[in-house]
LUMDREN-858085 format. One record per residue (C-alpha): x, y, z; residue number from 0. Coordinates in nm, 4 decimals. Each point is the difference from the previous one (the first is absolute). Layout:
<rs>
{{X Y Z} NUM},
...
</rs>
This chain:
<rs>
{{-1.3733 -0.9890 -2.4633} 0},
{{-0.3358 -0.1739 0.1537} 1},
{{-0.2910 0.2386 0.1392} 2},
{{-0.1844 -0.0461 0.2801} 3},
{{-0.0577 0.1139 0.3400} 4},
{{0.1808 0.0587 0.3261} 5},
{{-0.0754 0.1380 0.3577} 6},
{{0.1930 0.2654 0.1708} 7},
{{0.3342 -0.1586 0.1244} 8},
{{-0.0117 -0.3167 -0.2055} 9},
{{0.3327 -0.0446 -0.2716} 10},
{{-0.0270 0.0496 -0.3573} 11},
{{0.2509 -0.1545 -0.2110} 12},
{{-0.0105 0.1347 -0.3466} 13},
{{0.3093 -0.1402 -0.2429} 14},
{{0.0610 0.0758 -0.3341} 15},
{{0.3156 -0.1346 -0.2324} 16},
{{0.1823 0.1407 -0.2740} 17},
{{0.1530 -0.2000 -0.2708} 18},
{{0.2663 0.2837 -0.1400} 19},
{{0.2200 0.2495 0.2010} 20},
{{-0.2658 0.2748 0.0526} 21},
{{-0.0981 0.4003 0.1903} 22},
{{-0.2900 -0.1234 0.1919} 23},
{{-0.2091 0.2202 0.1600} 24},
{{-0.3061 -0.1141 0.2789} 25},
{{-0.2882 0.2371 0.1168} 26},
{{-0.2507 -0.0285 0.2393} 27},
{{-0.3440 0.1490 -0.0361} 28},
{{-0.1830 0.0838 0.3165} 29},
{{-0.3918 0.0636 0.0265} 30},
{{0.0305 0.3566 0.1284} 31},
{{0.2415 0.0536 -0.3426} 32},
{{0.3651 0.0571 0.1700} 33},
{{0.2445 -0.2466 -0.1683} 34},
{{0.3411 -0.1677 0.1145} 35},
{{0.2285 -0.0555 -0.2475} 36},
{{0.3326 -0.2238 -0.0096} 37},
{{0.2265 0.0943 -0.2234} 38},
{{0.0965 0.0225 -0.2946} 39},
{{0.2489 -0.2504 0.0497} 40},
{{0.2155 -0.2379 -0.1910} 41},
{{-0.0456 -0.3731 0.0467} 42},
{{0.1793 -0.3520 -0.1421} 43},
{{-0.2505 -0.2189 -0.1485} 44},
{{-0.1223 -0.1953 0.2331} 45},
{{-0.3434 -0.0555 0.2512} 46},
{{-0.0518 0.2102 0.2643} 47},
{{-0.2347 -0.0065 0.3250} 48},
{{-0.1459 0.2951 0.1685} 49},
{{-0.1482 -0.0895 0.3329} 50},
{{-0.1506 0.3044 0.1941} 51},
{{-0.3143 0.0406 0.2491} 52},
{{-0.3593 0.1664 -0.0554} 53},
{{-0.0363 0.2639 0.1325} 54},
{{-0.2275 0.2979 0.0606} 55},
{{-0.1728 0.2034 -0.1899} 56},
{{-0.2046 -0.3367 -0.0947} 57},
{{-0.1268 0.0163 -0.3558} 58},
{{0.0870 -0.1105 -0.3136} 59},
{{0.3812 0.0174 -0.1267} 60},
{{0.1621 -0.0106 -0.3820} 61},
{{0.2921 -0.1092 -0.0205} 62},
{{0.2012 0.0968 -0.3302} 63},
{{0.3615 -0.1462 -0.0686} 64},
{{0.1371 0.1401 -0.3084} 65},
{{0.3527 -0.1441 -0.1839} 66},
{{0.2077 0.1481 -0.2540} 67},
{{0.2261 -0.1103 -0.2061} 68},
{{0.1632 0.2868 -0.2453} 69},
{{-0.3134 0.1316 -0.2065} 70},
{{-0.2472 -0.2893 0.1173} 71},
{{-0.1968 -0.0387 0.2466} 72},
{{-0.1804 -0.2079 0.1775} 73},
{{-0.2925 0.0230 0.2752} 74},
{{-0.2096 -0.2116 0.2493} 75},
{{-0.2598 0.1211 0.2431} 76},
{{-0.1853 -0.2516 0.3034} 77},
{{-0.2789 0.1768 0.2338} 78},
{{-0.0331 -0.0868 0.3431} 79},
{{-0.3097 0.0679 0.2930} 80},
{{0.1573 0.0934 0.3758} 81},
{{-0.2614 -0.0876 0.1947} 82},
{{-0.0233 0.1100 0.3644} 83},
{{-0.1206 -0.2329 0.3233} 84},
{{-0.0892 -0.4075 -0.1084} 85},
</rs>
């Protein structure tokens, strides 16, 4: 997952891969502290692209992907910034 900066309205692509069937949850933490959560969801091994549009409020976003298989847990985090105007 690449870090970076995006202007409001730009398309953001985040992709992830899992090498075994797993339960996965994606959480986006916005600069005002609110969170958007997708999952948990059972996914098959593979590559998963996620596309969304940078929106308000401007500021830093933290994206956390968590995956579980039985009692094993893995996570990855990416940080990017949404900017207003160009």
